C-alpha positions in Angstrom: 184.3 197.2 79.6 181.6 195.9 82.0 180.7 192.3 81.1 177.2 191.1 82.0 175.3 188.0 81.1 171.9 187.9 79.4 169.6 184.9 78.7 168.4 185.2 75.1 166.2 183.3 72.8 166.2 182.6 69.0 163.2 181.3 67.1 163.4 179.7 63.7 160.4 180.9 61.8 160.7 178.3 59.1 159.7 175.6 61.6 156.6 177.4 63.1 153.4 175.7 62.0 151.0 178.1 63.8 149.6 175.5 66.2 149.5 177.9 69.2 150.6 175.3 71.6 153.1 177.7 73.1 150.4 180.3 73.7 148.0 177.8 75.3 150.6 176.3 77.7 151.9 179.8 78.6 148.3 180.8 79.3 147.7 177.8 81.5 150.9 178.3 83.4 150.9 182.1 84.0 147.6 183.9 83.1 144.9 181.5 83.9 143.3 183.5 86.7 141.1 186.5 87.4 142.2 189.8 86.0 144.4 188.2 83.3 141.8 186.9 81.0 142.9 189.1 78.0 146.7 188.6 78.7 148.8 186.5 76.4 152.4 186.6 77.4 153.1 184.4 74.3 151.1 184.8 71.2 151.5 183.7 67.6 150.7 186.2 64.9 150.0 185.6 61.2 152.1 187.8 59.0 151.1 189.9 57.2 148.6 191.0 59.8 147.7 193.6 62.5 149.0 191.5 65.4 148.0 191.6 69.1 147.1 194.2 70.3 145.8 195.5 67.0 148.4 197.6 65.2 151.0 197.4 68.0 153.8 198.3 65.5 152.3 201.8 64.9 154.5 203.8 67.3 153.2 207.1 66.0 150.0 206.2 67.8 151.3 204.3 70.9 154.5 206.3 71.5 156.5 203.2 72.5 160.3 202.7 72.5 163.0 205.4 72.3 163.6 208.3 69.9 166.9 210.0 69.2 167.0 213.7 69.9 168.9 216.3 67.8 171.7 216.2 70.4 172.2 212.5 69.9 170.6 211.4 73.2 167.8 209.0 73.7 164.4 209.8 75.3 161.2 207.8 75.4 158.7 208.5 72.7 156.1 209.0 75.4 158.0 212.1 76.6 160.3 213.1 79.4 159.6 213.1 83.1 157.6 216.3 83.0 155.3 215.1 80.2 154.7 211.7 81.9 154.0 213.5 85.2 151.5 215.7 83.5 149.6 212.7 82.1 150.2 210.3 85.0 146.5 210.1 85.9 145.2 209.9 82.3 147.6 208.2 79.9 146.5 209.1 76.4 148.8 206.6 74.7 147.6 203.4 76.4 145.7 200.8 74.3 142.1 200.1 75.3 140.2 196.9 75.6 139.0 197.3 72.0 142.6 197.2 70.8 143.2 193.9 72.6 139.9 192.2 72.8 137.1 191.9 75.4 137.5 188.4 76.8 134.4 186.3 76.9 133.1 183.0 77.9 129.8 181.1 77.3 126.9 180.2 79.6 127.6 176.5 79.6 125.4 176.0 82.6 122.4 176.7 80.5 123.3 173.8 78.2 124.0 171.4 81.1 120.9 172.4 83.1 118.4 172.5 80.2 115.4 170.2 80.6 115.5 167.0 78.5 112.3 167.7 76.6 112.6 171.5 76.4 110.6 172.9 73.4 113.3 175.6 72.9 116.8 174.8 71.9 119.2 175.8 74.7 121.8 178.4 73.7 125.0 179.3 75.5 125.2 183.0 75.0 128.5 184.8 75.1 129.2 186.7 78.3 132.0 189.2 79.0 134.6 188.2 81.6 135.1 191.8 82.5 131.7 193.3 82.9 129.6 190.1 83.1 127.1 191.3 80.6 126.0 189.5 77.5 127.9 190.2 74.2 125.5 189.9 71.3 128.3 190.0 68.7 132.0 189.0 68.9 133.9 191.5 66.8 137.5 190.9 67.7 139.7 188.3 69.3 143.4 187.6 70.3 144.1 186.0 66.9 141.3 187.3 64.7 143.2 187.4 61.5 144.8 183.9 61.9 145.9 182.4 58.5 144.9 185.6 56.8 141.3 185.0 57.8 140.5 188.7 57.8 142.9 189.8 55.1 140.4 191.6 53.0 139.6 194.0 55.9 142.7 194.0 58.1 145.6 193.5 55.8 145.8 197.2 54.9 146.1 198.0 58.6 149.5 196.3 58.9 152.0 199.1 59.8 154.8 197.4 58.0 152.8 197.3 54.8 152.1 201.0 55.1 155.7 201.7 54.5 155.8 199.6 51.3 154.5 200.3 47.8 150.9 200.0 46.6 151.8 197.0 44.4 153.2 195.1 47.3 150.1 195.8 49.4 147.9 194.6 46.6 149.7 191.4 45.9 150.8 190.5 49.4 148.0 188.0 50.0 149.0 185.8 47.1 152.7 186.2 47.7 153.4 184.6 51.1 152.4 184.1 54.7 154.2 183.0 57.8 153.8 182.8 61.6 155.5 185.1 64.1 155.6 183.9 67.8 156.1 186.8 70.2 157.1 187.2 73.9 158.6 189.9 75.9 162.0 190.9 74.4 163.8 191.4 77.8 165.7 194.2 76.1 169.1 195.5 77.0 167.7 199.0 77.0 164.1 198.6 78.1 161.8 201.6 77.8 159.4 200.2 80.3 161.9 200.2 83.1 162.8 203.9 82.3 159.1 205.0 82.2 158.0 203.4 85.4 157.3 206.2 88.0 157.4 203.9 91.0 160.5 202.0 90.0 158.7 198.6 90.1 160.1 197.5 86.7 163.6 196.3 86.9 166.2 194.2 85.0 167.9 191.5 86.9 171.7 191.8 86.9 172.4 188.1 87.0 170.5 187.0 83.9 169.0 190.2 82.3 165.3 189.2 82.8 162.9 192.1 83.1 160.4 191.7 85.9 157.8 193.7 87.8 158.0 194.1 91.6 154.3 193.5 92.5 154.8 195.1 95.9 156.2 198.3 94.4 153.9 198.6 91.5 151.3 201.4 91.9 149.4 200.8 88.6 150.4 204.0 86.8 150.5 202.0 83.5 153.2 204.1 82.0 155.1 200.8 81.2 152.2 199.6 79.1 152.5 202.5 76.7 156.3 202.8 76.8 156.8 199.2 75.7 156.9 199.2 71.9 156.1 195.5 71.7 153.1 195.9 73.9 154.1 193.0 76.1 153.3 194.7 79.5 149.7 194.3 80.6 147.5 195.7 83.4 145.7 193.4 85.7 142.3 195.0 86.3 141.7 192.8 89.4 144.9 193.6 91.3 145.7 197.0 89.8 149.3 195.8 89.0 151.3 195.5 85.8 152.3 192.0 84.7 154.5 190.7 81.9 156.4 187.7 80.6 158.9 186.5 83.2 160.8 184.2 80.8 159.8 181.4 83.2 162.7 182.4 85.5 161.7 179.8 88.2 162.3 177.1 85.5 165.5 178.7 84.3 166.9 178.8 87.8 166.7 175.1 88.0 168.1 174.5 84.6 164.9 173.9 82.7 163.7 175.9 79.6 160.7 178.1 79.4 157.2 176.6 79.1 156.8 177.8 75.5 160.2 176.3 74.6 159.4 173.0 76.4 156.1 172.5 74.7 156.9 173.8 71.2 155.8 171.3 68.6 158.1 172.6 65.9 161.2 172.7 68.2 161.9 176.2 66.8 163.2 177.8 70.0 166.8 178.1 71.3 167.9 179.3 74.7 171.3 180.3 75.7 173.6 182.9 77.4 175.1 186.0 75.8 177.8 188.2 77.2 177.7 191.9 76.4 179.4 195.1 77.3 176.9 197.0 79.5 178.9 200.3 79.1 178.2 200.5 75.4 174.5 199.7 75.4 173.4 203.4 75.4 176.0 204.3 72.7 174.8 201.5 70.4 171.2 202.4 70.9 171.8 206.0 70.0 173.3 205.5 66.5 172.1 208.0 63.9 170.8 205.7 61.2 168.2 203.1 62.3 169.4 200.7 59.7 172.8 200.6 61.6 171.2 199.4 64.8 171.5 195.7 64.0 175.2 196.1 63.4 175.6 198.2 66.5 173.7 195.7 68.6 175.9 192.8 67.4 179.1 194.8 68.2 178.3 195.0 71.9 177.9 191.2 72.1 181.2 189.8 73.3 182.9 186.6 72.1 182.8 184.2 75.1 185.9 182.4 73.7 188.1 185.5 74.0 190.4 185.2 77.0 190.1 188.9 77.7 186.3 188.7 77.8 186.5 185.7 80.1 188.8 187.5 82.4 186.6 190.6 82.4 183.6 188.5 83.1 185.2 186.8 86.1 186.3 190.2 87.4 182.6 191.4 87.2 181.5 188.4 89.2 180.0 186.3 86.4 180.2 182.6 87.5 182.3 180.2 85.5 179.3 178.1 84.8 177.7 181.0 83.0 180.8 181.7 81.0 180.9 178.0 80.0 177.2 178.2 79.0 177.9 181.2 76.9 180.7 179.4 75.1 178.3 176.5 74.3 175.4 178.7 73.6 173.4 178.0 70.4 172.1 181.5 70.5 175.6 182.9 70.1 176.3 180.5 67.2 173.1 181.6 65.4 173.7 185.3 65.9 177.5 185.6 65.4 179.0 182.4 64.0 176.4 181.8 61.2 174.8 185.2 61.2 171.3 184.1 60.5 169.4 185.5 63.5 167.9 189.0 63.5 166.3 191.2 66.2 162.6 192.2 66.0 162.2 195.9 65.1 165.6 197.2 66.1 164.5 200.7 65.2 162.7 200.9 68.5 166.2 201.2 70.1 165.5 198.9 73.0 168.1 196.3 72.0 165.7 193.3 72.0 167.1 189.9 73.2 164.6 187.7 71.4 166.0 187.0 67.9 164.4 185.5 64.8 165.6 183.5 61.8 163.6 184.8 58.9 161.6 182.2 57.0 162.8 180.9 53.6 159.5 179.1 53.0 157.8 182.0 51.1 160.6 182.0 48.5 160.6 178.2 48.2 156.8 178.0 47.9 156.8 180.6 45.2 159.5 178.8 43.3 157.8 175.5 43.5 154.5 177.1 42.4 156.2 178.3 39.3 157.2 174.7 38.4 160.9 175.1 39.2 163.2 173.1 41.5 162.9 174.5 44.9 166.1 172.8 46.1 168.4 174.0 43.3 170.8 176.6 44.7 171.0 178.4 41.4 167.2 178.9 41.3 166.9 179.7 45.0 169.8 182.2 45.2 168.3 184.0 42.2 164.8 183.9 43.5 165.9 185.5 46.8 167.0 188.6 45.0 164.1 188.7 42.6 161.3 188.3 45.0 161.2 191.8 46.5 157.9 191.4 48.2 158.8 189.1 51.1 162.4 190.5 51.2 161.2 194.0 51.8 158.6 192.9 54.3 161.0 190.9 56.3 163.5 193.8 56.3 160.7 196.0 57.7 160.4 193.5 60.6 164.0 192.7 61.4 166.4 195.3 60.0 164.5 198.6 59.9 164.1 198.3 56.1 167.7 197.3 55.3 167.4 194.5 52.7 171.0 193.4 52.2 171.2 191.8 55.6 168.0 189.9 55.2 169.0 188.8 51.7 172.3 187.4 53.1 170.4 185.4 55.7 168.0 183.9 53.2 170.9 183.1 50.8 172.7 181.2 53.6 169.5 179.3 54.4 169.1 178.5 50.7 172.7 177.4 50.4 172.4 175.1 53.4 169.3 173.6 51.8 171.0 172.9 48.5 174.2 171.7 50.1 172.5 169.1 52.3 170.5 167.8 49.5 173.7 166.9 47.7 175.0 165.3 50.8 171.9 163.2 51.4 171.8 162.1 47.8 175.3 160.8 48.1 176.7 163.3 45.7 179.8 165.4 46.0 178.7 168.8 47.2 179.7 171.8 45.2 182.1 174.0 47.1 180.8 177.0 45.1 177.5 176.8 47.0 179.1 177.5 50.4 181.6 180.0 48.9 178.8 182.0 47.4 177.4 182.9 50.9 180.8 183.3 52.6 180.8 179.9 54.5 182.5 176.6 54.2 180.9 173.2 53.6 181.7 172.2 57.2 180.0 175.4 58.5 176.9 174.7 56.5 176.7 171.1 57.8 177.1 172.4 61.4 174.4 175.0 60.9 172.1 172.2 59.5 172.7 170.1 62.6 171.8 173.0 64.8 168.7 174.2 62.9 167.3 170.8 61.8 168.3 167.9 64.0 169.6 169.5 67.2 168.6 167.6 70.4 167.2 168.9 73.6 170.5 169.7 75.3 171.8 171.3 72.1 168.9 173.7 71.8 168.7 174.7 75.5 172.0 175.5 77.1 171.0 176.9 80.5 173.6 177.3 83.2 173.3 175.3 86.4 171.3 177.2 89.0 173.2 179.2 91.5 170.6 181.2 93.4 171.6 184.1 95.6 171.1 183.7 99.4 167.5 184.7 100.1 166.9 187.8 102.1 167.2 187.0 105.9 168.9 183.7 105.4 172.3 185.0 106.4 171.1 185.5 109.9 169.8 182.0 110.2 171.8 178.9 111.0 172.3 175.2 110.1 173.0 173.4 107.0 171.2 174.5 103.8 169.9 170.9 103.3 168.4 171.0 106.8 166.7 174.3 106.0 165.5 173.6 102.5 165.1 169.8 102.7 166.7 167.0 100.9 164.4 167.6 97.9 165.8 171.1 97.3 167.4 171.7 93.9 171.0 170.8 93.7 172.0 174.4 93.0 170.5 175.5 96.3 173.2 173.4 98.1 176.0 175.3 96.3 175.2 178.9 97.3 178.8 179.7 98.1 180.1 179.0 94.6 177.7 181.5 93.1 179.3 184.2 95.3 182.8 183.3 94.5 183.5 181.3 97.7 185.1 177.9 98.0 182.6 175.5 96.8 184.3 172.5 98.5 183.7 173.9 101.9 180.4 173.0 103.5 177.8 175.7 103.3 176.3 176.4 106.7 173.7 178.9 107.7 172.5 179.6 111.3 169.3 177.9 112.3 166.4 180.2 113.2 165.7 180.9 116.8 162.1 181.0 117.8 161.5 183.2 120.7 158.2 182.8 122.6 157.1 185.2 125.3 156.7 183.7 128.7 153.4 183.0 130.2 150.4 180.8 129.7 146.7 181.2 130.1 143.6 182.2 128.1 143.7 184.7 125.3 141.8 187.9 126.2 138.5 188.6 124.5 138.2 191.4 122.0 137.5 194.7 123.7 139.2 193.7 126.9 142.6 194.7 128.1 145.1 192.0 127.8 147.8 191.5 130.4 150.9 189.3 130.3 150.0 185.7 131.2 146.3 185.8 130.2 146.4 183.8 127.0 148.4 181.4 124.9 149.4 184.3 122.7 150.8 186.6 125.3 152.2 190.1 125.1 155.6 191.2 126.4 155.6 193.8 129.1 156.7 196.5 126.7 156.8 196.0 122.9 160.0 197.0 121.1 158.4 200.2 119.8 157.1 201.3 123.2 158.8 203.7 125.5 158.8 202.2 129.0 157.3 204.3 131.6 155.9 203.8 135.1 152.4 202.4 134.9 152.6 201.6 131.2 150.7 198.6 130.1 149.9 197.3 126.6 146.4 197.4 125.2 145.2 194.3 123.5 142.9 196.2 121.1 145.7 198.4 119.8 148.7 196.2 120.2 147.6 192.9 118.7 150.2 190.9 116.8 150.5 191.4 113.1 151.3 188.8 110.4 154.4 190.8 109.5 155.8 190.3 113.0 155.4 193.9 114.0 153.4 194.7 117.1 151.7 197.9 115.9 151.5 200.5 113.3 152.6 204.2 113.5 149.0 205.4 114.0 148.1 202.9 116.6 150.2 203.5 119.7 150.7 200.4 121.9 150.8 202.1 125.3 149.1 204.7 127.3 152.3 206.5 127.8 153.6 209.5 125.8 155.4 208.6 122.7 157.0 210.7 119.9 156.9 209.6 116.3 157.8 211.2 113.0 155.1 211.4 110.4 155.2 213.4 107.2 158.5 214.9 108.4 157.1 216.4 111.5 157.3 215.2 115.1 154.0 213.7 116.2 153.3 213.4 119.9 150.4 211.5 121.5 149.7 212.8 125.0 149.5 210.4 127.8 146.1 209.2 128.8 145.2 209.0 132.4 
C-alpha cells in the first residue's frame, strides 16, 4: 500500500444559483491576458445543455479519456504511442475555435471619440480578438445556452440526453434545470499526462495537482484532445498548453481557490484525501463502467485508521496533512454521508472534483403539483417516480447507474424533512433517518456541513510546508534573512516538511557573489574586450574555455548571458581549438591565427 495525499473539491449543486461569479474571478486572476481570451478555467454550464466547449461529453468524437481493451488493460481513446506519433503534426481530434467560441470585443473607441453633433449614430462593431477582423454576427459564446436560452436548437445536442429515451428528450425542458460548475478534475489517472509527448504535463506528488511545465511544453496539443473534460487549452500567443492550477499558490499558504473564495452560494468544499496509489490502475480498469464509482471509493483510505496513518508517515506524508485529512469535509461528504459523486467516472480518469446532485428539480416538481415539498413521505416517493431527472443525473455522475443517485437524493430529502421537524420544535421521526440508513445525529451533522458550515469548516487546507527551492541548499543564512520577515510562516519551517526536527533553527548558506577583478570602461560592440577594460569585465578564461598560450576572449562571442553562462555551444569563446559534442558526434573548431 502506497499512501499519497490528494487535494479534492466537492460542490453542492443545490446551492449554485448560476451567477458566474466564480468564472469571472477565475478569469480575472488567471486568463485575463493575450492568448487566453477564449479560456475559462472555471465555467458554469446550464443542464441540460451542450456545455463548453460544445458537446465536450461526446467522446466518440473527441477521443478523450481511457478505454478498456480486451485484455483488461487501459489505453487512451486517442490511441497508443504509434497512433499519436502518426498524427503529432495534425491532430484530428482537437476541438476548433468554432467548438469553443471566437472571442470578441467591441470598438468602444468609436463611441468615445464620436463627435458630439454627429449626424450618424456611432456604433461599436464587434471585432475578433484573434484575427482583429470585424464579426458581423455573433453565433456562439462561452455560455450560449444559459438558463436553457437556446433549448429549442441545442437541447437535442446534449450527449447525455442522446442515451435516454425520446420521451425524456421531449419533456426535459419542462421537467428540470440546474447549474453545473466545472474546473479541471485533477484526476488520479489523468489521460492528459499520459498523452503528452514532451512530458510537460505532470501530477505533483505532494498534493496531486496536475500542472503544465511551460518550459518543457512544445505545443503538440495532444493533451487537449486526451482530456475528456476539455479543460486543457492551447495558448495561441505563446504556443503552450495551459489549464486550471487549482490556485496552488493560494493552497500553499493555506488559502482556498479563487473560485471557492468568491462563490456566492458557498457551495464548494476543499480538503485532503488519502488514497492507495498502487490500486489506481486496477480500480480504473474494472470491467463494468457502472462499478467505477464503487472502485474509486475503495481506493480512498480512512484517515482515522491507525494502519493508514502509519503507512502515510512511512511514505513521507506530513502529520499536518494527515490531520487535515481527518478533519476534511470532502472525506465526510464522500464516505461518511455518501452524498458526493464523481463527474463521468466512465472516462476512467478517477476525477477528484465531486458533486452533490441537486434535489431541487424533484422539490420544484412536487411543489408545482400542489403537494408538500418538505414531507418525507412525498419526497421519498417522488424521487423514485421522477425518472427524468434521476436518469439524467445518473448519466452525469454514475455512468447510468440510478440506484446510487436515488440513495443520494433520498438522503438529501430525509435531511430536509428531519430538520423541518427540528426547527418547528417537534419530535423528529426516527423512521425518516432509518429509511436512508442514517441516524438522526448523522442527519443533523450533515445539515450543519451542507447548510450552515463556516469558512474554516468548508476549507480544511493543511499548513504550507513548501519544499526547499532548487539551488537554495547551496546558499547560506537564515531563511528569514533570505525571504524576509514578511515571508509566509510555512516558509520558516522547511525542515518539518522533510521530516527533520522542527525545533532546530533552519539555516541555509548565504549566497556568495563573485565579481571578476578589474575596473574600467566596457568595450564597444565590435571591439575586442580585454580584462580590465570595463565595469563588466571578463575573466581571463571562461569556464568552458580550454586554456592555451595566446588565448584571449572575444567580446562579441563571449558576452555574458542572463542565464549566467558565458557562451553557447555554437559560439566558441576563444580563438583556441576546442572539442565539443553535438548531435552525438565530436565537433572541433580549428584554431584561428
